[in-house]
N, CA, C, O and the ligand as a Tripos MOL2 file, in Angstrom:
@<TRIPOS>MOLECULE
protein
  269   267    68     0     0
PROTEIN
NO_CHARGES

@<TRIPOS>ATOM
      1 N         214.5350  298.4710  173.0920 N.3       1 MET1
      2 CA        215.8660  297.9560  172.7290 C.3       1 MET1
      3 C         216.9310  298.9360  173.2420 C.2       1 MET1
      4 O         216.9650  300.0860  172.8040 O.2       1 MET1
      5 N         217.7690  298.5100  174.1310 N.am      2 PRO2
      6 CA        218.7760  299.4180  174.7040 C.3       2 PRO2
      7 C         219.8200  299.8110  173.6820 C.2       2 PRO2
      8 O         220.3700  298.9700  172.9720 O.2       2 PRO2
      9 N         220.0800  301.0970  173.6210 N.am      3 LYS3
     10 CA        221.0740  301.5800  172.6690 C.3       3 LYS3
     11 C         222.4030  301.7400  173.3830 C.2       3 LYS3
     12 O         222.6290  302.7350  174.0710 O.2       3 LYS3
     13 N         223.2560  300.7890  173.2260 N.am      4 THR4
     14 CA        224.5440  300.8080  173.9030 C.3       4 THR4
     15 C         225.6610  300.9140  172.8830 C.2       4 THR4
     16 O         225.6620  300.2370  171.8550 O.2       4 THR4
     17 N         226.5920  301.7650  173.1900 N.am      5 GLU5
     18 CA        227.7410  301.8920  172.2920 C.3       5 GLU5
     19 C         228.7720  300.8430  172.6610 C.2       5 GLU5
     20 O         229.3630  300.8850  173.7400 O.2       5 GLU5
     21 N         228.9760  299.9290  171.7760 N.am      6 LEU6
     22 CA        229.9400  298.8670  172.0150 C.3       6 LEU6
     23 C         231.2390  299.1870  171.3030 C.2       6 LEU6
     24 O         231.2640  299.7950  170.2330 O.2       6 LEU6
     25 N         232.2940  298.7630  171.9280 N.am      7 ARG7
     26 CA        233.5940  298.9730  171.2960 C.3       7 ARG7
     27 C         234.3540  297.6640  171.2440 C.2       7 ARG7
     28 O         234.2690  296.8360  172.1510 O.2       7 ARG7
     29 N         235.0880  297.4970  170.1790 N.am      8 CYS8
     30 CA        235.9220  296.3160  170.0450 C.3       8 CYS8
     31 C         236.9730  296.3310  171.1490 C.2       8 CYS8
     32 O         237.6980  297.3170  171.2890 O.2       8 CYS8
     33 N         237.0730  295.2620  171.9370 N.am      9 PRO9
     34 CA        238.0290  295.2360  173.0450 C.3       9 PRO9
     35 C         239.4730  295.2210  172.5760 C.2       9 PRO9
     36 O         240.3840  295.4440  173.3740 O.2       9 PRO9
     37 N         239.6930  294.9670  171.3170 N.am     10 ILE10
     38 CA        241.0640  294.8840  170.8090 C.3      10 ILE10
     39 C         241.5240  296.2090  170.2460 C.2      10 ILE10
     40 O         242.5470  296.7460  170.6720 O.2      10 ILE10
     41 N         240.7820  296.7410  169.2950 N.am     11 CYS11
     42 CA        241.2300  297.9500  168.6160 C.3      11 CYS11
     43 C         240.4560  299.1870  169.0620 C.2      11 CYS11
     44 O         240.8500  300.3120  168.7560 O.2      11 CYS11
     45 N         239.3500  298.9800  169.7870 N.am     12 GLY12
     46 CA        238.6080  300.1150  170.3240 C.3      12 GLY12
     47 C         237.6670  300.7550  169.3220 C.2      12 GLY12
     48 O         237.1210  301.8270  169.5790 O.2      12 GLY12
     49 N         237.4760  300.1190  168.2020 N.am     13 GLN13
     50 CA        236.5790  300.6770  167.1990 C.3      13 GLN13
     51 C         235.1380  300.5840  167.6720 C.2      13 GLN13
     52 O         234.7110  299.5390  168.1620 O.2      13 GLN13
     53 N         234.3920  301.6610  167.5300 N.am     14 ALA14
     54 CA        232.9900  301.6710  167.9270 C.3      14 ALA14
     55 C         232.1950  300.7720  166.9990 C.2      14 ALA14
     56 O         232.3620  300.7940  165.7800 O.2      14 ALA14
     57 N         231.3090  299.9650  167.6240 N.am     15 MET15
     58 CA        230.5230  299.0130  166.8460 C.3      15 MET15
     59 C         229.0580  299.4010  166.9750 C.2      15 MET15
     60 O         228.4120  299.0750  167.9710 O.2      15 MET15
     61 N         228.5360  300.0910  165.9760 N.am     16 TYR16
     62 CA        227.1640  300.5530  166.0170 C.3      16 TYR16
     63 C         226.2590  299.5400  165.3470 C.2      16 TYR16
     64 O         226.6990  298.6310  164.6420 O.2      16 TYR16
     65 N         224.9700  299.7370  165.5990 N.am     17 GLY17
     66 CA        223.9860  298.9180  164.9070 C.3      17 GLY17
     67 C         223.6870  297.6380  165.6400 C.2      17 GLY17
     68 O         223.9920  297.4910  166.8240 O.2      17 GLY17
     69 N         223.0930  296.7220  164.9290 N.am     18 ASN18
     70 CA        222.6740  295.4540  165.4940 C.3      18 ASN18
     71 C         223.8520  294.5090  165.6510 C.2      18 ASN18
     72 O         224.7740  294.5050  164.8360 O.2      18 ASN18
     73 N         223.8120  293.7160  166.7000 N.am     19 TRP19
     74 CA        224.8760  292.7460  166.9110 C.3      19 TRP19
     75 C         224.9890  291.7800  165.7400 C.2      19 TRP19
     76 O         226.0720  291.2870  165.4250 O.2      19 TRP19
     77 N         223.8610  291.5200  165.1060 N.am     20 ALA20
     78 CA        223.8540  290.5790  163.9890 C.3      20 ALA20
     79 C         224.6930  291.0890  162.8270 C.2      20 ALA20
     80 O         225.0880  290.3220  161.9490 O.2      20 ALA20
     81 N         224.9620  292.3910  162.8300 N.am     21 GLU21
     82 CA        225.7640  292.9590  161.7610 C.3      21 GLU21
     83 C         227.2500  292.7150  161.9870 C.2      21 GLU21
     84 O         228.0800  292.9940  161.1220 O.2      21 GLU21
     85 N         227.5720  292.1820  163.1830 N.am     22 TRP22
     86 CA        228.9800  291.9390  163.5110 C.3      22 TRP22
     87 C         229.1830  290.4500  163.7500 C.2      22 TRP22
     88 O         229.0710  289.9790  164.8820 O.2      22 TRP22
     89 N         229.4770  289.7200  162.7040 N.am     23 PRO23
     90 CA        229.6190  288.2610  162.8140 C.3      23 PRO23
     91 C         230.7470  287.8450  163.7380 C.2      23 PRO23
     92 O         230.7510  286.7180  164.2330 O.2      23 PRO23
     93 N         231.6980  288.7230  163.9790 N.am     24 GLU24
     94 CA        232.8280  288.3940  164.8450 C.3      24 GLU24
     95 C         232.6480  288.9730  166.2390 C.2      24 GLU24
     96 O         233.6000  289.0570  167.0150 O.2      24 GLU24
     97 N         231.4040  289.3760  166.5560 N.am     25 PHE25
     98 CA        231.1180  289.9460  167.8620 C.3      25 PHE25
     99 C         231.6730  289.0520  168.9710 C.2      25 PHE25
    100 O         231.5570  287.8330  168.8440 O.2      25 PHE25
    101 N         232.2730  289.5780  170.0590 N.am     26 PRO26
    102 CA        232.3670  291.0070  170.3790 C.3      26 PRO26
    103 C         233.5410  291.7260  169.7340 C.2      26 PRO26
    104 O         233.9270  292.8080  170.1770 O.2      26 PRO26
    105 N         234.0990  291.1450  168.7140 N.am     27 PHE27
    106 CA        235.2080  291.8010  168.0330 C.3      27 PHE27
    107 C         234.7070  292.3890  166.7250 C.2      27 PHE27
    108 O         233.7180  291.9180  166.1640 O.2      27 PHE27
    109 N         235.3910  293.4190  166.2400 N.am     28 CYS28
    110 CA        234.9150  294.1150  165.0460 C.3      28 CYS28
    111 C         235.2750  293.3410  163.7950 C.2      28 CYS28
    112 O         234.6490  293.5280  162.7510 O.2      28 CYS28
    113 N         236.2630  292.4820  163.8790 N.am     29 SER29
    114 CA        236.7010  291.7730  162.6890 C.3      29 SER29
    115 C         237.3660  290.4620  163.0850 C.2      29 SER29
    116 O         237.7130  290.2430  164.2450 O.2      29 SER29
    117 N         237.5300  289.6060  162.1000 N.am     30 ARG30
    118 CA        238.1850  288.3240  162.3730 C.3      30 ARG30
    119 C         239.6110  288.5420  162.8590 C.2      30 ARG30
    120 O         240.1250  287.7760  163.6750 O.2      30 ARG30
    121 N         240.2390  289.5840  162.3550 N.am     31 ARG31
    122 CA        241.6150  289.8670  162.7320 C.3      31 ARG31
    123 C         241.7100  290.1480  164.2430 C.2      31 ARG31
    124 O         242.6030  289.6450  164.9240 O.2      31 ARG31
    125 N         240.7830  290.9520  164.7410 N.am     32 CYS32
    126 CA        240.7990  291.2750  166.1660 C.3      32 CYS32
    127 C         240.4980  290.0170  166.9850 C.2      32 CYS32
    128 O         241.0570  289.8430  168.0670 O.2      32 CYS32
    129 N         239.6440  289.1590  166.4960 N.am     33 ARG33
    130 CA        239.3610  287.9130  167.1940 C.3      33 ARG33
    131 C         240.6380  287.0690  167.3140 C.2      33 ARG33
    132 O         240.9130  286.4890  168.3640 O.2      33 ARG33
    133 N         241.3940  287.0100  166.2440 N.am     34 GLN34
    134 CA        242.6360  286.2400  166.2450 C.3      34 GLN34
    135 C         243.6280  286.8470  167.2360 C.2      34 GLN34
    136 O         244.3290  286.1240  167.9450 O.2      34 GLN34
    137 N         243.6820  288.1690  167.2800 N.am     35 ILE35
    138 CA        244.6030  288.8410  168.2020 C.3      35 ILE35
    139 C         244.2280  288.5030  169.6340 C.2      35 ILE35
    140 O         245.0940  288.1940  170.4530 O.2      35 ILE35
    141 N         242.9370  288.5620  169.9360 N.am     36 ASP36
    142 CA        242.4850  288.2630  171.2960 C.3      36 ASP36
    143 C         242.8010  286.8260  171.6580 C.2      36 ASP36
    144 O         243.2430  286.5430  172.7720 O.2      36 ASP36
    145 N         242.5770  285.9210  170.7250 N.am     37 LEU37
    146 CA        242.8680  284.5090  170.9780 C.3      37 LEU37
    147 C         244.3560  284.3190  171.2530 C.2      37 LEU37
    148 O         244.7410  283.5690  172.1500 O.2      37 LEU37
    149 N         245.1780  285.0010  170.4800 N.am     38 GLY38
    150 CA        246.6210  284.9020  170.6720 C.3      38 GLY38
    151 C         247.0280  285.4140  172.0440 C.2      38 GLY38
    152 O         247.8750  284.8180  172.7090 O.2      38 GLY38
    153 N         246.4280  286.5120  172.4650 N.am     39 ARG39
    154 CA        246.7410  287.0550  173.7880 C.3      39 ARG39
    155 C         246.3380  286.0660  174.8700 C.2      39 ARG39
    156 O         247.0840  285.8210  175.8180 O.2      39 ARG39
    157 N         245.1540  285.5050  174.7130 N.am     40 TRP40
    158 CA        244.6330  284.5950  175.7350 C.3      40 TRP40
    159 C         245.5380  283.3770  175.8720 C.2      40 TRP40
    160 O         245.8580  282.9490  176.9810 O.2      40 TRP40
    161 N         245.9400  282.8310  174.7450 N.am     41 LEU41
    162 CA        246.8220  281.6700  174.7900 C.3      41 LEU41
    163 C         248.1730  282.0490  175.3790 C.2      41 LEU41
    164 O         248.7790  281.2650  176.1090 O.2      41 LEU41
    165 N         248.6430  283.2480  175.0630 N.am     42 GLY42
    166 CA        249.9150  283.7100  175.6030 C.3      42 GLY42
    167 C         249.8550  283.7850  177.1200 C.2      42 GLY42
    168 O         250.7960  283.3710  177.7980 O.2      42 GLY42
    169 N         248.7560  284.3120  177.6640 N.am     43 GLU43
    170 CA        248.5850  284.3920  179.1070 C.3      43 GLU43
    171 C         248.5680  282.9990  179.7130 C.2      43 GLU43
    172 O         249.1890  282.7580  180.7490 O.2      43 GLU43
    173 N         247.8630  282.0900  179.0750 N.am     44 ALA44
    174 CA        247.7210  280.7380  179.6080 C.3      44 ALA44
    175 C         249.0700  280.0470  179.7040 C.2      44 ALA44
    176 O         249.3360  279.3050  180.6490 O.2      44 ALA44
    177 N         249.9120  280.2970  178.7210 N.am     45 TYR45
    178 CA        251.2210  279.6550  178.7290 C.3      45 TYR45
    179 C         252.1360  280.2980  179.7630 C.2      45 TYR45
    180 O         253.0280  279.6510  180.3110 O.2      45 TYR45
    181 N         251.9020  281.5730  180.0190 N.am     46 ARG46
    182 CA        252.8050  282.3150  180.8800 C.3      46 ARG46
    183 C         252.5430  282.0020  182.3580 C.2      46 ARG46
    184 O         253.4740  281.9370  183.1620 O.2      46 ARG46
    185 N         251.2550  281.8080  182.7060 N.am     47 ILE47
    186 CA        250.9020  281.5950  184.1020 C.3      47 ILE47
    187 C         251.1520  280.1400  184.4910 C.2      47 ILE47
    188 O         250.5610  279.2410  183.8920 O.2      47 ILE47
    189 N         252.0160  279.8820  185.4830 N.am     48 PRO48
    190 CA        252.2460  278.5100  185.9420 C.3      48 PRO48
    191 C         251.0700  278.0070  186.7630 C.2      48 PRO48
    192 O         250.5540  278.7160  187.6270 O.2      48 PRO48
    193 N         250.6550  276.7910  186.4890 N.am     49 VAL49
    194 CA        249.5060  276.2150  187.1860 C.3      49 VAL49
    195 C         250.0010  275.3310  188.3190 C.2      49 VAL49
    196 O         250.7880  274.4090  188.1030 O.2      49 VAL49
    197 N         249.5350  275.6170  189.5220 N.am     50 SER50
    198 CA        249.9110  274.8240  190.6790 C.3      50 SER50
    199 C         248.7920  273.8370  190.9940 C.2      50 SER50
    200 O         247.7000  274.2360  191.3990 O.2      50 SER50
    201 N         249.0610  272.5800  190.8130 N.am     51 ARG51
    202 CA        248.0150  271.5760  191.0340 C.3      51 ARG51
    203 C         247.7060  271.4030  192.5240 C.2      51 ARG51
    204 O         246.6250  270.9380  192.8850 O.2      51 ARG51
    205 N         248.6400  271.7720  193.3720 N.am     52 ASP52
    206 CA        248.4210  271.6160  194.8080 C.3      52 ASP52
    207 C         247.2630  272.4770  195.3030 C.2      52 ASP52
    208 O         246.5640  272.1190  196.2510 O.2      52 ASP52
    209 N         247.0750  273.6210  194.6410 N.am     53 GLU53
    210 CA        246.0020  274.5170  195.0710 C.3      53 GLU53
    211 C         244.6410  274.0400  194.5920 C.2      53 GLU53
    212 O         243.6070  274.5460  195.0260 O.2      53 GLU53
    213 N         244.6510  273.0740  193.7030 N.am     54 LEU54
    214 CA        243.3890  272.5670  193.1680 C.3      54 LEU54
    215 C         242.9420  271.3000  193.8910 C.2      54 LEU54
    216 O         241.9420  270.6930  193.5090 O.2      54 LEU54
    217 N         243.6640  270.8990  194.9210 N.am     55 ASP55
    218 CA        243.3400  269.6750  195.6450 C.3      55 ASP55
    219 C         242.0830  269.8670  196.4930 C.2      55 ASP55
    220 O         242.1140  270.6420  197.4490 O.2      55 ASP55
    221 N         240.9740  269.1830  196.1720 N.am     56 PRO56
    222 CA        239.7150  269.3750  196.8990 C.3      56 PRO56
    223 C         239.7210  268.7040  198.2690 C.2      56 PRO56
    224 O         238.8850  269.0250  199.1150 O.2      56 PRO56
    225 N         240.6330  267.7950  198.4960 N.am     57 ASP57
    226 CA        240.6470  267.0540  199.7550 C.3      57 ASP57
    227 C         241.5820  267.6870  200.7890 C.2      57 ASP57
    228 O         241.9730  267.0450  201.7650 O.2      57 ASP57
    229 N         241.9200  268.9070  200.5680 N.am     58 HIS58
    230 CA        242.8910  269.5560  201.4340 C.3      58 HIS58
    231 C         242.3630  269.6690  202.8780 C.2      58 HIS58
    232 O         243.1020  269.4410  203.8360 O.2      58 HIS58
    233 N         241.0740  270.0230  203.0150 N.am     59 ASP59
    234 CA        240.5010  270.2250  204.3580 C.3      59 ASP59
    235 C         239.6940  269.0280  204.8090 C.2      59 ASP59
    236 O         238.9590  269.1180  205.7930 O.2      59 ASP59
    237 N         239.8120  267.9090  204.1160 N.am     60 ALA60
    238 CA        238.9370  266.7830  204.3830 C.3      60 ALA60
    239 C         239.1970  266.1750  205.7740 C.2      60 ALA60
    240 O         238.2710  265.6940  206.4280 O.2      60 ALA60
    241 N         240.4560  266.2010  206.2150 N.am     61 ASP61
    242 CA        240.7700  265.5530  207.4770 C.3      61 ASP61
    243 C         240.8050  266.5270  208.6540 C.2      61 ASP61
    244 O         241.4930  266.2910  209.6470 O.2      61 ASP61
    245 N         240.0650  267.6110  208.5330 N.am     62 ALA62
    246 CA        240.0050  268.5480  209.6490 C.3      62 ALA62
    247 C         239.1560  267.9550  210.7690 C.2      62 ALA62
    248 O         238.0850  267.4160  210.4900 O.2      62 ALA62
    249 N         239.5850  268.0330  212.0030 N.am     63 PRO63
    250 CA        238.8380  267.4430  213.1210 C.3      63 PRO63
    251 C         237.5460  268.2120  213.3910 C.2      63 PRO63
    252 O         237.5740  269.3360  213.8910 O.2      63 PRO63
    253 N         236.4080  267.5890  213.0510 N.am     64 SER64
    254 CA        235.1160  268.2430  213.2280 C.3      64 SER64
    255 C         234.2720  267.5300  214.2990 C.2      64 SER64
    256 O         233.2500  268.0510  214.7450 O.2      64 SER64
    257 N         234.7260  266.3080  214.7070 N.am     65 GLU65
    258 CA        233.9700  265.5470  215.7250 C.3      65 GLU65
    259 C         234.5760  265.7630  217.1020 C.2      65 GLU65
    260 O         235.4700  265.0220  217.5120 O.2      65 GLU65
    261 N         234.1090  266.7430  217.7960 N.am     66 SER66
    262 CA        234.6300  267.0110  219.1280 C.3      66 SER66
    263 C         233.5050  266.8350  220.1430 C.2      66 SER66
    264 O         232.8220  267.7920  220.5080 O.2      66 SER66
    265 N         233.3240  265.5780  220.5950 N.am     67 VAL67
    266 CA        232.2210  265.2810  221.5340 C.3      67 VAL67
    267 C         232.7470  265.1430  222.9480 C.2      67 VAL67
    268 O         231.9730  264.8940  223.8730 O.2      67 VAL67
    269 ZN        238.7290  295.4950  166.4170 Zn       68 ZN68
@<TRIPOS>BOND
     1     1     2 1
     2     2     3 1
     3     3     4 2
     4     3     5 am
     5     5     6 1
     6     6     7 1
     7     7     8 2
     8     7     9 am
     9     9    10 1
    10    10    11 1
    11    11    12 2
    12    11    13 am
    13    13    14 1
    14    14    15 1
    15    15    16 2
    16    15    17 am
    17    17    18 1
    18    18    19 1
    19    19    20 2
    20    19    21 am
    21    21    22 1
    22    22    23 1
    23    23    24 2
    24    23    25 am
    25    25    26 1
    26    26    27 1
    27    27    28 2
    28    27    29 am
    29    29    30 1
    30    30    31 1
    31    31    32 2
    32    31    33 am
    33    33    34 1
    34    34    35 1
    35    35    36 2
    36    35    37 am
    37    37    38 1
    38    38    39 1
    39    39    40 2
    40    39    41 am
    41    41    42 1
    42    42    43 1
    43    43    44 2
    44    43    45 am
    45    45    46 1
    46    46    47 1
    47    47    48 2
    48    47    49 am
    49    49    50 1
    50    50    51 1
    51    51    52 2
    52    51    53 am
    53    53    54 1
    54    54    55 1
    55    55    56 2
    56    55    57 am
    57    57    58 1
    58    58    59 1
    59    59    60 2
    60    59    61 am
    61    61    62 1
    62    62    63 1
    63    63    64 2
    64    63    65 am
    65    65    66 1
    66    66    67 1
    67    67    68 2
    68    67    69 am
    69    69    70 1
    70    70    71 1
    71    71    72 2
    72    71    73 am
    73    73    74 1
    74    74    75 1
    75    75    76 2
    76    75    77 am
    77    77    78 1
    78    78    79 1
    79    79    80 2
    80    79    81 am
    81    81    82 1
    82    82    83 1
    83    83    84 2
    84    83    85 am
    85    85    86 1
    86    86    87 1
    87    87    88 2
    88    87    89 am
    89    89    90 1
    90    90    91 1
    91    91    92 2
    92    91    93 am
    93    93    94 1
    94    94    95 1
    95    95    96 2
    96    95    97 am
    97    97    98 1
    98    98    99 1
    99    99   100 2
   100    99   101 am
   101   101   102 1
   102   102   103 1
   103   103   104 2
   104   103   105 am
   105   105   106 1
   106   106   107 1
   107   107   108 2
   108   107   109 am
   109   109   110 1
   110   110   111 1
   111   111   112 2
   112   111   113 am
   113   113   114 1
   114   114   115 1
   115   115   116 2
   116   115   117 am
   117   117   118 1
   118   118   119 1
   119   119   120 2
   120   119   121 am
   121   121   122 1
   122   122   123 1
   123   123   124 2
   124   123   125 am
   125   125   126 1
   126   126   127 1
   127   127   128 2
   128   127   129 am
   129   129   130 1
   130   130   131 1
   131   131   132 2
   132   131   133 am
   133   133   134 1
   134   134   135 1
   135   135   136 2
   136   135   137 am
   137   137   138 1
   138   138   139 1
   139   139   140 2
   140   139   141 am
   141   141   142 1
   142   142   143 1
   143   143   144 2
   144   143   145 am
   145   145   146 1
   146   146   147 1
   147   147   148 2
   148   147   149 am
   149   149   150 1
   150   150   151 1
   151   151   152 2
   152   151   153 am
   153   153   154 1
   154   154   155 1
   155   155   156 2
   156   155   157 am
   157   157   158 1
   158   158   159 1
   159   159   160 2
   160   159   161 am
   161   161   162 1
   162   162   163 1
   163   163   164 2
   164   163   165 am
   165   165   166 1
   166   166   167 1
   167   167   168 2
   168   167   169 am
   169   169   170 1
   170   170   171 1
   171   171   172 2
   172   171   173 am
   173   173   174 1
   174   174   175 1
   175   175   176 2
   176   175   177 am
   177   177   178 1
   178   178   179 1
   179   179   180 2
   180   179   181 am
   181   181   182 1
   182   182   183 1
   183   183   184 2
   184   183   185 am
   185   185   186 1
   186   186   187 1
   187   187   188 2
   188   187   189 am
   189   189   190 1
   190   190   191 1
   191   191   192 2
   192   191   193 am
   193   193   194 1
   194   194   195 1
   195   195   196 2
   196   195   197 am
   197   197   198 1
   198   198   199 1
   199   199   200 2
   200   199   201 am
   201   201   202 1
   202   202   203 1
   203   203   204 2
   204   203   205 am
   205   205   206 1
   206   206   207 1
   207   207   208 2
   208   207   209 am
   209   209   210 1
   210   210   211 1
   211   211   212 2
   212   211   213 am
   213   213   214 1
   214   214   215 1
   215   215   216 2
   216   215   217 am
   217   217   218 1
   218   218   219 1
   219   219   220 2
   220   219   221 am
   221   221   222 1
   222   222   223 1
   223   223   224 2
   224   223   225 am
   225   225   226 1
   226   226   227 1
   227   227   228 2
   228   227   229 am
   229   229   230 1
   230   230   231 1
   231   231   232 2
   232   231   233 am
   233   233   234 1
   234   234   235 1
   235   235   236 2
   236   235   237 am
   237   237   238 1
   238   238   239 1
   239   239   240 2
   240   239   241 am
   241   241   242 1
   242   242   243 1
   243   243   244 2
   244   243   245 am
   245   245   246 1
   246   246   247 1
   247   247   248 2
   248   247   249 am
   249   249   250 1
   250   250   251 1
   251   251   252 2
   252   251   253 am
   253   253   254 1
   254   254   255 1
   255   255   256 2
   256   255   257 am
   257   257   258 1
   258   258   259 1
   259   259   260 2
   260   259   261 am
   261   261   262 1
   262   262   263 1
   263   263   264 2
   264   263   265 am
   265   265   266 1
   266   266   267 1
   267   267   268 2
@<TRIPOS>SUBSTRUCTURE
     1 MET1         2 RESIDUE 1 A MET
     2 PRO2         6 RESIDUE 1 A PRO
     3 LYS3        10 RESIDUE 1 A LYS
     4 THR4        14 RESIDUE 1 A THR
     5 GLU5        18 RESIDUE 1 A GLU
     6 LEU6        22 RESIDUE 1 A LEU
     7 ARG7        26 RESIDUE 1 A ARG
     8 CYS8        30 RESIDUE 1 A CYS
     9 PRO9        34 RESIDUE 1 A PRO
    10 ILE10       38 RESIDUE 1 A ILE
    11 CYS11       42 RESIDUE 1 A CYS
    12 GLY12       46 RESIDUE 1 A GLY
    13 GLN13       50 RESIDUE 1 A GLN
    14 ALA14       54 RESIDUE 1 A ALA
    15 MET15       58 RESIDUE 1 A MET
    16 TYR16       62 RESIDUE 1 A TYR
    17 GLY17       66 RESIDUE 1 A GLY
    18 ASN18       70 RESIDUE 1 A ASN
    19 TRP19       74 RESIDUE 1 A TRP
    20 ALA20       78 RESIDUE 1 A ALA
    21 GLU21       82 RESIDUE 1 A GLU
    22 TRP22       86 RESIDUE 1 A TRP
    23 PRO23       90 RESIDUE 1 A PRO
    24 GLU24       94 RESIDUE 1 A GLU
    25 PHE25       98 RESIDUE 1 A PHE
    26 PRO26      102 RESIDUE 1 A PRO
    27 PHE27      106 RESIDUE 1 A PHE
    28 CYS28      110 RESIDUE 1 A CYS
    29 SER29      114 RESIDUE 1 A SER
    30 ARG30      118 RESIDUE 1 A ARG
    31 ARG31      122 RESIDUE 1 A ARG
    32 CYS32      126 RESIDUE 1 A CYS
    33 ARG33      130 RESIDUE 1 A ARG
    34 GLN34      134 RESIDUE 1 A GLN
    35 ILE35      138 RESIDUE 1 A ILE
    36 ASP36      142 RESIDUE 1 A ASP
    37 LEU37      146 RESIDUE 1 A LEU
    38 GLY38      150 RESIDUE 1 A GLY
    39 ARG39      154 RESIDUE 1 A ARG
    40 TRP40      158 RESIDUE 1 A TRP
    41 LEU41      162 RESIDUE 1 A LEU
    42 GLY42      166 RESIDUE 1 A GLY
    43 GLU43      170 RESIDUE 1 A GLU
    44 ALA44      174 RESIDUE 1 A ALA
    45 TYR45      178 RESIDUE 1 A TYR
    46 ARG46      182 RESIDUE 1 A ARG
    47 ILE47      186 RESIDUE 1 A ILE
    48 PRO48      190 RESIDUE 1 A PRO
    49 VAL49      194 RESIDUE 1 A VAL
    50 SER50      198 RESIDUE 1 A SER
    51 ARG51      202 RESIDUE 1 A ARG
    52 ASP52      206 RESIDUE 1 A ASP
    53 GLU53      210 RESIDUE 1 A GLU
    54 LEU54      214 RESIDUE 1 A LEU
    55 ASP55      218 RESIDUE 1 A ASP
    56 PRO56      222 RESIDUE 1 A PRO
    57 ASP57      226 RESIDUE 1 A ASP
    58 HIS58      230 RESIDUE 1 A HIS
    59 ASP59      234 RESIDUE 1 A ASP
    60 ALA60      238 RESIDUE 1 A ALA
    61 ASP61      242 RESIDUE 1 A ASP
    62 ALA62      246 RESIDUE 1 A ALA
    63 PRO63      250 RESIDUE 1 A PRO
    64 SER64      254 RESIDUE 1 A SER
    65 GLU65      258 RESIDUE 1 A GLU
    66 SER66      262 RESIDUE 1 A SER
    67 VAL67      266 RESIDUE 1 A VAL
    68 ZN68       269 GROUP 0 **** ****
């Protein structure tokens, strides 16, 4: 069993022992989980999504038949 020192990505608290002992893993507590969720949603709202870059047919009409 690998002994790895895990730390809460939010508050940096060291999380020792079995993962099963941390029900909010990878966060040390429900509070840190909520903070992370809030940050994630904040990022999502802040970043503008350009649908043009998601167009899969962008290269579809490239000339590939050159006989
Ligand atoms: Zn934490």
